[in-house]
N, C-alpha and C positions, 0 to 999 in steps of 0.2 A: 262274817267270820262261820265256820262250820263246825260241826259237834258230831261226835260220835254216838254219846249216849247220856241220859239224865237217870242217875240212881236215885231211887227214894231208899229213905229209913235207913241209911249208910251209918255205919258205926266204926266203920274203919279209917275214914280220912278225916280226922278232927274231933274235937271233943263233942260230946252229946250226940244226938240222932241227928243226922243230916241231909241235904241233898246234894249230890254231887253232879257238877256240868263237866264231862270229858270232851275238851276242845281239841279241835284238829290242828296240827301245824307244831313240827319241833325239829329244831335244827341242831340239837345237840348231840344226837345219836349215841346214846350211853349204851355201852356192853350190858347185854343182858337185860335192857330196859323191859319193865314188865308192860308195856304197850307201845309196843311199835309199830301196831296197826294205826296210831294216831299220828305218826309223825307226817304224815305227807297234808301240806296245807290244803290240797283241795281235795281231800278224802271226806268221809262222813256225809253228811248232809248240812243244808243251809240252815243256820240259827235264824228262825224266822218267826212271825208272830205267834204261831199256833205252840212252837217249841218254848218261847218266852211266857206263854199264858199257862203251859204246862208245868214249868219251873215255879212261875209265881202262885199257883194253886198248891203246890208244894209247901211252899215257904208261909202260906196261909195258915198253916197249920200249927197249933199253938205247940204241939209236942216237938215241933222240928226247931232244933239250935241254930241253924243256918244255911249257908251254903259254902260247900268247898268247890273253887274250880282247879281242874286239873287236865291231865291230856296225855299226849301232847305238851305243849306249853301254852297256857293263857296270854303268857306276856310275849311271845313269838313278836317279834316286829310286827308283822303282817296281822296281828290279832290285838294289838294294844288299843288301837282307837275303840274297837267295839267292845271289846272287853272291859276297858274302862267306862265306857259310858253305862254299861250294863250293871259293873259295880257299884257306880255312882245311883243309878236308878234303885238299885236293890236296896243300898243304904238309905235312900230317903224315904222308900215304900215300906220298908222293914227295918225300922232304925234298932229294934231289940234283937234282931238276927245277928250273929257273927259272921263274918265273910274272911274266910281263909283261901289263900292262893299257894298252889305248887308251881315253882317255877324252877327251870335248871339255870337261869341268872342267878350270879351274887346280887345281894343285898344294894353294896355300892354300885352295882349297875342300873337297877331299877329304883331305887329310892325316891327318886327326884319325878315320878312318873306322876300324873295328877291322881290317878284314881289310888294310889297309896295312901292318901289321908283318909279314905273309905275302908281300906283292908285292916284287920284286926289280928291276922298271924299269916306270915310269909315263911313258907317253908323253901328254903333256897339252895341253890346249889346243884350240879350234875350228879346223877347215882352214879357212883364208882364201885364197880364189882367186886375189887379187891378189899374195899372198904365195907363191904356188906354186912349187916348184923342185924339179926332177926329179933333182939332184944331193944332195938330202939324202939323209942315212942315216936309214932308220927313221920318216921323219915326210916329210908331203907340203907344209906350209907353215913359213916360215922363224920363225913366231911360236910355234911347238910345242917343246917341251923333251923331250929323251930323258933322264929322269932315273934315277938309282941310286938308289933310294928306300932302301935300307941305310945308304949314307953319307951320305945327305943327314939322315936321321934321327940318326946318330950325331953329324954335324957340327952340326945346327941350322941350315942353309943349304944351297940346292940344289947338288947336286954331279951334274954330267952324266955318264950314262954312255958308258964307252969302250968300243967294239968291240975 
């Protein structure tokens, strides 16, 4: 897995104060994407032990609510194994922190991934320029859903996250 940045003390990509991992690799090609530099799966830099320690040292801070994975697409086919393992490790090491994942895939395309049992909120769907709305909370276009993954899995139907 490769990444572009680790943002600290972020308030724009999920509830509370968060750490954001910007993963490299996206095949959706959304028109007017906010991060086209992250599309190249070979872009950015390798996510190595030093990057993991940087991420974990941020998550150890008591005022940090959790991690958000964005990009690119953390669930790009070539990222799934490594991001899945990282999500599981974060859940086990920091059980009180929430895990948010932004993806261009629909819930139905990723709901069976093993990592989904550890994700708290999934923001799904491609960004659609024609449906862009600056008043939306945690998403860029009205087709996207901010899904409470745990409640969705319990209920067997999509339950939207309430801030």
